[in-house]
N, C-alpha and C positions, 0 to 999 in steps of 0.2 A: 429505591430506585434500579428497574430495570431493563438495564444494556441490552438494546438489538442490533439499532443499523448501525454498527463500527465499520471503520475505513484508516485502514494502516496505508501510508505514503514510504517507498526506501525513497530516499535522493540519490541519483543517478551520480557520480562520480567520473562517468564522461556524459554529461546531456548533448554534444553539440554529436558524437557516433550515436547518441539511440535514438537522441528527436529530430529530424532531419527530415526535407520533404527529399520522396522517394526511400526510404525510411523501409529496413526488410521487417519493421514490424508487423504491418495487415500479413506477410507471409508466416511470420510465423506463429500468430494467433491462430489464421487459418490453419497450419498442420496442427494446434492443439485443441481444435474441434476436431479434424479429420482423422487423428489417431487418439483419441480418448486418451489426454496426456494426463489427465486428474479424474477424479472419484465426480469430480461436477458435472452437471447436462451447461456443456458449452454449447451457444444457443447460431448467436452472427456475430459479423467484427466491424465495426465504423467509420471510417474514418474521418476526424473535424479536425486533424492538422491544419489546415488553410483556416480554422472561424480562428482571430484573436479573441488571446485568451478564453478559450472554449473545452468540450472537455478530452482531445488530444484524441489519439488511436484507444478503442474503445474495443473489448472482447467481453461481448454480453452474455450472459449466464443464469440459468433460471434461480439459482441460490445466489450468486454472487455477481461482480463485474468486478473486468480488471480494466485500467487504462496507461498508457504511456504519456504524460501532458502535466504541462509545467506549470498550470493548477495557479490561485491567486495569487502567491508568491513570487511567481515566475521564476522556479526551482522543477525542472525536469527533474522524472522519476515516476515509479511505477506507483499505482494509487490500488490497492484491491479494497473491494466495497461490498459487504455483509446486506443482502436484499431483504432476508426472508428470517422469519424469526426459530430461533437454537434453544436446544434446551440447553440447562444447566443454571450455572452460576453467570458473573458477569465476569469473574479472574477465567471461566471456562469459554466462556467467548471473545474475551481479548487475548486468550494465548492461540485458541484459533486461528482469530484473523492475522494476528502475526505469520502465525506458521506456514497459512497458505500463501501470504505477499510475498516472504522470505525465501519459499519453493518455487514460486510464482519467478524472483529477478534469479535466484539459481538457474532456472530453467532457461531463459531470456540471454544469460551470460554464457550456457554453454550452446548455445542453440547456432548451430552452422550458417554461415550466408550474411555474416556483418563484414563489410568496406573492412572497417578497421574495428578493433578490439572495442565492447563496453565493458562498464562494473558501474557496481552499487558498491566500492570499498569507503561508504562514509560513515561517521559516527555517529549518527543521524536517524531520526524515525518522527514523522508525528503520525499522532494517533487524534480521528474525530471522529465528534459522538453524534453521530448525523440526525439525531431528533431534538427540535429547541425544546418542545412540550416538555418533553422526558427530563432533560438534560439543559438548561438553560443556559447561556454562557454567562459562567457565574462563579465567583471562590470560591460559594456554598457547594457548586455543584463538584467542581476540581478536588474538594476535600472527599467529599462522598464518592467519589472515582478512585482517590488516590489510593487508598486499604485493596480495591479492585485491582488499581495498574500493577501494586507488589508483589499479592500472588501470584501473577499470572507471569511477572518474570521469575518467579521459583519455578516455573514448568519449561520456559523457552530457554537453553541455553544463551543465546547468543543476548539476551536481558541480563548475564549475569551482570549483576551491579549497575547496570542503567537505572538514571535517575528521571524522572519524572519533570518538565516544568510548563506551568498553566500561562499559558499566552492570549492572555487578559486582553489587545491591542483594538478589537470593535468589540464593543456587544452584542454587534446586529453578525458577526461571524457566530456558526457554530461551534458549541466547544471545540477546541483545540488542543493538544498536548505535545509541547517538544519532545522528544525523548532522546536522553545524551546518551552514547552507549561507553564502554569504558575502554572496546577494543572499536578499531572498522571494523565494515563484516566482512569476512571471507566468504563468499559465494561459489568457489572453483575458481578453475583457470577460464580464461573468454576464449573463443571460438572465432577464428578469423577464414575467409573464403582463400 
């Protein structure tokens, strides 16, 4: 199984401050494009926060996207999704996606202009295999992915000791792993306006 389209969600510990009407996220995402804050090609921002259970506020890139959204589980967080093919092992691709998601969450926390502090100091992440054909939502797919996940945890310090749980609640969903961290994420001191 070659896992390519990986998504990582970092849950917000301050969801009301992060995702609300007139959120500074749109300005922040535009600033990321203008200032080339990543080595990715970032293209545009779209605000779908008015759409119930929609995709939220999206920063589209050529190879990946960032989105602040509540998702189907109605838990606000930052979702990072890989769109294009990457070289390396499954573990390398998982570690890459986790590192990108955590870097973006850290950048948002330290972004100026928040009316109140935001944070992602949770003990939980969500890993989504966004390819139903290659990774159907089955226990067998989870078991096949488990060793890749464990190899990825060895290369990302924030994942030290983390456990992956299979979310088998709906076979129509994509394969999802709930990641339980041993310690809350520490992404820096929140900035306020």
